[in-house]
N, C-alpha and C positions, 0 to 999 in steps of 0.2 A: 894028626891033621891037629892034634889040640895046642899042639905047635901055633903053628902059624895061626890057628886064628889069638894067638894073645903079640903075635909079632906086630907090631902097630907098622899103620900104611904111610898117613900123613899124616902132621902135626899141625896144627897152626894156635898160631896166639893174640890175643888183646888183648883191649883194660881187664876186662876179668878173671882173664888167665889163660891156659896156656888144654888145646882143648886133643885129643888120638883121636884119630878115627882103626880101626881093627881090623882086620884080613875078612872080619864073620860080616862086618857092619859093611863093606867096601860090597862087596859084594852084592847083597843083595837092594845096594844104589845101583845099582848091574843091572840087576832083574825088576829094580824097582822101574829107571831107566825104557830097558827092552820093556815091558809087558805095557808104558804109557809110548808107545812108537806105537807097538801093539794095536794096543786100543782104540788109535789117531786113524792108522792105516785103514782098519777096522773103519769102523762112521763114513771114513775117507770114502774110501768101495761101496757103502751101505746107500750114500748122496749116488752116488754115479747112476747106481741100480735099477735106481723109485725114477731119478730121469730121466734112460732108456728106456723106464719101460712106460711112462710117461711121450715120451717119442712115440714110438713106437703106439702108443691108443689111439695117439692124434692121427700119427700117416692110415690108421688101422678104420680109424671111420669115415676118410675118402673112400672109400672105398667102395660103397655107394654107386659108384661117376662106371665104376673099370665092367668090365665080363666074370667068363667065372673063373678059366683057368692064370688073366692076372693079378685076384683076389687073391685063386693059391696060394703062385704062385709073392704074391707082396703078403703075404698073414702066415706065411711060412718063413723072408725070409722078419720080421718082425721079432717070428719067435723065435730065430735064434739071434736075433739083437739083445 
């Protein structure tokens, strides 16, 4: 593994000089990118869950007009959402 750490994956240069990216730095960049995508997915999932709960709560508030069996079915459906 020590040999792979010293391998150069990417090389680029600009006015300031030449830059080299090692294998471990490359893997760290990939891992950071994956962690960011997972974090974004979790935030979107939480937002969708809160939105679904708000919609189901608004449906539950309208249950006073229903009879007992319809009310029980609607509460079960709202809970499952």
